[in-house]
C-alpha positions in Angstrom: -38.7 251.8 11.6 -40.3 251.2 15.1 -43.9 249.9 15.3 -46.5 252.4 16.4 -48.4 252.0 19.7 -51.5 250.9 17.7 -49.4 248.3 15.8 -48.0 247.0 19.0 -51.4 246.7 20.6 -52.7 244.8 17.6 -49.7 242.5 17.7 -50.0 241.9 21.4 -53.8 241.2 21.1 -53.1 238.3 18.9 -50.7 236.6 21.4 -51.7 234.4 24.3 -50.5 235.4 27.8 -47.8 232.7 27.7 -46.6 233.9 24.3 -46.3 237.5 25.6 -44.2 236.2 28.5 -42.0 234.3 26.0 -41.6 237.5 24.0 -40.5 239.3 27.1 -37.9 236.5 27.8 -36.6 236.9 24.2 -36.4 240.7 24.6 -34.5 240.3 27.9 -32.1 237.9 26.2 -31.5 240.3 23.3 -30.8 243.1 25.7 -28.5 241.0 27.9 -26.2 239.8 25.1 -24.7 243.3 24.3 -24.7 244.3 28.0 -27.6 246.8 28.0 -28.9 244.8 30.9 -27.0 242.3 33.1 -29.7 240.2 34.8 -33.2 238.8 34.4 -34.6 241.3 37.0 -36.6 244.4 36.2 -34.4 245.9 33.4 -34.8 249.5 34.7 -31.8 249.5 37.1 -29.5 247.8 34.7 -30.6 250.1 31.8 -30.0 253.2 33.9 -26.5 252.0 34.9 -25.9 251.3 31.2 -26.9 254.9 30.2 -24.7 256.5 32.9 -21.8 254.3 32.0 -22.2 255.1 28.3 -22.3 258.8 29.3 -18.8 258.5 30.8 -17.6 256.1 28.1 -17.0 253.2 30.6 -18.6 249.9 31.4 -20.8 249.5 34.5 -19.2 247.8 37.5 -19.9 244.2 38.1 -23.1 243.0 39.8 -21.3 242.1 43.0 -19.8 245.6 43.5 -21.3 247.1 46.6 -21.8 250.8 46.9 -21.4 252.1 43.4 -22.4 251.2 39.9 -20.1 253.1 37.6 -16.5 254.5 38.0 -16.0 257.6 35.9 -12.7 257.9 34.0 -11.3 260.4 36.6 -12.0 257.9 39.4 -15.3 259.2 40.8 -17.6 256.4 42.1 -21.2 256.8 41.0 -24.3 255.3 42.5 -27.1 255.1 39.9 -30.8 255.2 40.9 -33.6 255.2 38.4 -37.4 255.4 38.3 -39.9 255.3 35.5 -42.9 257.6 35.2 -46.2 256.0 36.4 -48.8 255.1 33.8 -50.7 258.3 34.7 -47.5 260.3 34.0 -46.7 261.2 37.6 -43.2 260.9 38.9 -42.7 258.3 41.7 -42.0 259.9 45.0 -38.7 258.1 45.9 -35.7 256.4 44.3 -34.9 252.8 45.5 -33.1 252.6 48.8 -29.5 253.7 49.2 -27.4 251.4 51.3 -24.4 252.1 53.6 -24.8 255.9 53.2 -23.3 256.5 56.6 -20.2 254.5 55.9 -16.8 256.2 56.1 -15.4 256.5 53.5 -18.7 256.8 51.7 -19.5 254.1 49.2 -19.8 256.6 46.3 -18.9 260.2 45.4 -22.0 261.1 43.4 -25.5 259.7 42.9 -27.1 260.1 39.5 -30.8 259.9 39.7 -32.7 259.3 36.5 -36.4 259.5 35.7 -37.4 257.7 32.6 -40.5 258.1 30.5 -42.8 255.2 30.0 -40.9 254.3 26.8 -37.6 254.2 28.7 -36.4 257.5 27.2 -34.7 259.8 29.6 -37.1 262.4 31.1 -34.5 263.9 33.5 -31.2 263.1 35.1 -29.6 264.7 38.2 -26.2 264.5 39.9 -25.9 264.9 43.6 -22.7 264.7 45.7 -22.8 262.2 48.5 -23.0 265.0 51.0 -26.3 266.3 49.5 -27.6 262.7 49.4 -26.9 262.5 53.1 -28.6 265.8 53.6 -31.8 264.9 51.8 -32.1 261.2 52.5 -34.1 259.7 55.4 -33.1 256.5 57.1 -35.7 253.7 57.1 -34.9 251.0 59.6 -37.4 248.5 58.2 -35.4 248.4 54.9 -32.0 249.2 56.5 -31.6 251.8 53.8 -31.8 255.5 53.1 -34.8 256.9 51.2 -34.1 259.7 48.8 -37.0 261.6 47.2 -37.0 262.0 43.5 -35.7 265.5 42.6 -38.3 268.2 43.2 -39.0 271.4 45.1 -36.1 272.9 47.0 -33.7 270.1 45.8 -34.0 271.6 42.2 -32.8 275.0 43.6 -29.8 273.5 45.4 -26.7 274.6 43.5 -25.0 271.3 44.3 -27.8 269.3 42.7 -27.2 269.6 39.0 -29.2 268.4 36.0 -27.2 266.5 33.5 -27.8 265.6 29.9 -27.9 261.8 29.3 -28.6 260.5 25.8 -31.0 257.6 25.2 -29.5 254.4 24.0 -29.3 254.0 20.2 
């Protein structure tokens, strides 16, 4: 049975800063061994890729694969972008940068954008064909990438931008 927020706060209050960082390292190692995450970076991106790959019943692509993160069983290439709600509950305005969006052929067929709650459960997930990503994204020369807003407003009404059901990891 998971610990409550109060129990976790009590536990963490008893640990020194270095011990908390050591606990984080141990958690990252535990998540890395079964492939839930694949690096020591912020686990959000790896975890979102894991969730999308699990949705399709496949493994995420390797870390060195440029352009897409998951290949669906029918062959569609999927770019995964994820963000987590801010501590105040607001949604971040943009996903992380999308690279090589103007390449031909495009580096992916679909982008799946996830918004996770603070506890890493899935708040919402959306699928956009690459053509709609190109339509909504804005090029940012200082990052050499395309900026895509998190799904809101008119994007929600676009019939090609579809909500999808993703389950949380067990």
